[in-house]
C-alpha distance (Angstrom), angle and dihedral (degrees) to the residues before:
residue distance angle dihedral
M1 . . .
T2 3.87 . .
N3 3.76 116.7 .
D4 3.86 114.1 -105.0
W5 3.76 92.0 -125.7
D6 3.82 90.3 53.3
L7 3.82 89.4 53.4
V8 3.82 93.7 46.0
S9 3.84 88.9 51.5
Y10 3.82 89.6 47.2
V11 3.82 91.2 52.5
I12 3.79 99.9 44.0
R13 3.87 92.1 49.7
S14 3.82 86.9 74.8
Q15 3.83 126.6 51.1
Y16 3.79 86.7 -157.4
R17 3.84 96.1 54.1
T18 3.82 89.7 44.7
A19 3.88 93.8 48.8
V20 3.88 91.8 45.3
L21 3.78 93.0 51.3
R22 3.83 90.7 45.0
R23 3.83 89.6 56.0
L24 3.71 95.1 45.9
V25 3.82 91.5 52.5
D26 3.88 84.8 69.2
G27 3.87 92.2 53.9
P28 3.79 141.8 -69.6
A29 3.85 119.4 -41.4
T30 3.78 142.7 171.4
P31 3.77 120.6 -113.6
S32 3.79 92.0 -108.8
Q33 3.81 90.9 54.4
I34 3.73 92.5 49.7
A35 3.91 90.1 46.3
G36 3.82 92.6 49.4
E37 3.78 94.9 47.0
A38 3.74 94.1 45.6
D39 3.79 95.9 38.7
F40 3.76 91.6 -125.9
A41 3.81 129.8 138.5
I42 3.76 110.5 -98.0
A43 3.84 89.6 -122.4
H44 3.83 91.1 63.6
V45 3.73 92.5 49.0
S46 3.82 93.5 48.0
R47 3.75 90.4 51.3
A48 3.71 93.3 46.6
L49 3.74 91.0 50.8
G50 3.78 92.9 49.6
E51 3.85 89.7 50.4
L52 3.83 92.9 48.1
R53 3.77 90.6 46.4
E54 3.80 91.3 53.3
K55 3.91 86.7 55.5
E56 3.87 89.3 47.9
L57 3.78 90.9 -119.0
V58 3.82 93.8 122.1
E59 3.74 132.7 24.1
L60 3.77 137.2 -154.8
L61 3.72 107.0 -114.6
V62 3.91 97.7 -164.1
S63 3.76 132.7 54.8
E64 3.70 117.8 -58.5
D65 3.84 88.4 -127.4
Q66 3.76 92.3 61.4
R67 3.82 110.9 100.9
K68 3.70 102.2 177.4
G69 3.77 127.9 50.2
R70 3.71 94.5 18.6
V71 3.75 111.0 178.5
Y72 3.85 120.8 -152.1
G73 3.82 130.3 -167.1
I74 3.77 134.4 -172.4
T75 3.79 118.1 -103.2
E76 3.77 127.3 -136.1
E77 3.64 87.8 -100.3
G78 3.69 91.3 52.6
E79 3.77 92.0 51.2
R80 3.71 92.7 50.0
V81 3.85 90.8 52.5
W82 3.77 91.3 46.5
D83 3.86 90.5 50.1
R84 3.78 88.9 50.8
M85 3.79 89.6 50.9
E86 3.79 93.0 49.4
A87 3.80 94.3 44.7
T88 3.77 91.9 55.2
D89 3.71 98.3 40.0
M90 3.77 94.2 -114.1
I91 3.73 92.6 140.9
């Protein structure tokens, strides 16, 4: 298991990862919803989602086969890392 501080550091090194995690704390969303709300290009959001997914901070909530309308949510690990970031004013 990765150290929480390693994950905090990983997230805050990217404004896109931070914004995506911030949005998913509020509830599940599609990449296009996140991109629209954060005013980011969809490519940045998609890459950030992939990176956060590799670290098991977010998860795909629909079938892997689904290409459009993919819905992502935050994992328990992601919530713990976000809480750590908030508690220590890292965001």
